[in-house]
N, C-alpha and C positions, 0 to 999 in steps of 0.2 A: 788520591781521595776517591772513595767509593761513591758513585752516582746514587742520588736519591731515587728510590723506586717510586714510580707514579702509582697511585691507587688504581686498582683494576676496576674497570667499568662493569657494573652488575647489569646483566640483561634480564629483562622480564620474559621468562620462559613459560609463564602461565598459559594454559590453553584458552582459546576464545570460548567463552561460555554462551551457548546458543539455546533459544527456545523456538519450538516449532508450533505455529498456530495455523491449523488447517482442519476443516471438518471432515476430510477424507483420511481415514486411518491408513489406507494403503499408500497414500502420498507420504504421510509422515513416516511410515516404515521404510519407504524407498529412500527418502532424503537422509533419515538417520543412518541407514546402511552405508550410504556414500560418505557421510561425514565421519562415521566411526573408523574409516580407513585412514584418517588423518590425525596424527598425534597432537596437532595444534588446535584440534576442535573438541569440544565437550558438550553434547547435548544435555542440558540440565532440566528440561521440561517439554512436554507435549501437551497441547490443549486443542480441543475441537471447536472452540469459539472464543470470541474476544473477551467476554466477561470472565471466563475462567482464567485466561491469560493475565488479565489485569489484576485479578484477585491474588494471584500467586506471584506476580512479578517481582515485588520487593523482597520476598523470601528467597527466591532462587537467584536474584541478582544477575540477570544475563547481560552480556555485552552486545549481543546481536539478537534481533527477533526476526524470524522469517515468517511473514504474515501473508496468508492467502487473501486475495482481493475480494472474493465473494464467499461469505459464510452466513449461516442463519444468525439471527440476533443483531448484535452490534455491527455497524458497517465497518469497512476497513479504516476510513478516516477517524471514526469514533474510537476504534480499537487503538490506532496508533497514538492518538492524543492521550488516551487513558494509560497506555503503557509508559509514555514519556513522562506523565505525571507522577508515576510510581518510581521510575528509574530514569532520572533526568539525562544521564549520560548515554542512555541506550541508542544503539544504531538500529534502524529498521530497514529491512529489505523486503519489498513487496514481491510476491511470487504468484503468478497467475498463468492461466492458459491463453494461448494465442487466440484471438478472435472474440474474446469476451468483451463485454462493455466495460473496458478498462478505463477507469477513472485515473489516469496517470497523474494529471496535474493536481487533482483533489488530494491524492494520497501524499504526493510530494509537499503540497502546501500544508498538510497536516503534520509533517515532520519526517516522512520517510526519507531515507538517504539513498536508496537504490530501488531499481525496478527490474525484475528478471522474469522471462517467460518460462513456463514449465517444459517447453520442448528444448530448453537449453541443454548443452552437453555437460557432463559431470565436471569437467574442468572449469566451465564457465560459472557454475554454481560455487565451486570452491574459490575461484578468483573473485567472484562478487562479494562473498562473505568476508574474505580477507581484505578486500578494498574498503567495504563500509566499516569494518572493525578498526581499520587504521585512520578513519576519519575522511576517506575519499568518497565521492559520490560515484554511484555505478548505475548507468542507464543502458538497458539493452538496446542494441542498434535499431531494432524494429520500433521500439518505443521512442527512441531519439527522432527518427524520421517522422513518426506520427505526431509527436509533440511540436516539432518545427512546423509541420504543415498546418496544424491547428492554430499556431500563433500567427501564421501568414494570412489565413483565410479570412476575408471580410465577412461581417455578420450584420444581420438585421437589427431592428430596434426592439427593445423589450416593451416599448409603449404599445405595441400591437397585441400584446398577450392579454388575455382576460385574467381576472383575479385567480380563478381555478387553475388555469394553465401556469401561472406564476407559482402557485403552491406546488404543483407537480414538478415544475422545474427545479425548485429548491430541494425537494426530496430526492430527485434524480442526482443532484450534486452531492447530496450526503451519502450516496451509494446504495440507496434502496432499489430493490426490483419492483416491477410492475405490481406484483402480488402484495409486497410490503406497503407500497404506496396506497393501494386500494384499501388495505386494512386500516391504514392511518387516516384516510380521508373518507372511509365508508363508501367506497366505490367498487364496482366490479373490475376485475382485471382487464376485461375487454374495453371498458370505458377509459381506464388509465392509458391503455394502448393507443386509443383514439386521441387522447390529449397529447401523448408523446408525438404522434404523427403531426398534429397541428403545430406543436412547438417547433419541430424540425422545419416544417414548411415556412412558418412565419419568420423564423430567424435565419433561414437559408443555411441550416446546418445538416450534417450528414448522419450523425449518430449520437448516442448517449454520451460518449466521451466529450464531444464538442459541446454538448449541452452543459456538462459539468464545468468545463473550461469557461464557457460563457458566463455562468453563474458566478464563478470565482472572480473573473476578471472585471465584472460589472458590480461587485460588491453585494451580490444577492445572498451569498452565504459567507460565513467567516472563514478565513484561510488560516486561522490559528487554533 
């Protein structure tokens, strides 16, 4: 008797659809050049800010968004939340330069799946995209170490902050720069810088990343 043939398993060979969200055209061009060398990647859109990306996201239907941490206009967490609202199954990989005021925890809490530094090697970028596309988290080693250190560090009490310092703290956690905070609160950039220094001193923190983590952990900003 002839054995029954088992139905063949159909593999999904569709390329990973990617959008690039970065205000520097040269960065987008460089990343696209790397990704174009891989048959399993397809860049379906490039955007210079979060608002443009959110407006087009549903139409281009990306699988992965590579989002710069610091851009004019919408903050990275706002951009991530907006993209996920348009494309619920989207995976977001945050891409930033080493040494920036990297709001690692804020972006992850907003829904990012991974975090990669811009000085990463090409194969790290490729592996990161493939990882997040498959549903796995990807956190660059430097970011892993920083996040663990932040979570271990004891902190001061927010009760010592003035109302204005608390306002500045919340805006820092939203990813705003000193200039953007000044515009929002009608303060000079120098005044905002002074408030940031006071916040760091009062809460025994070292940088803006830790301020953002503090705000999220203490319920001063939404993590959704």
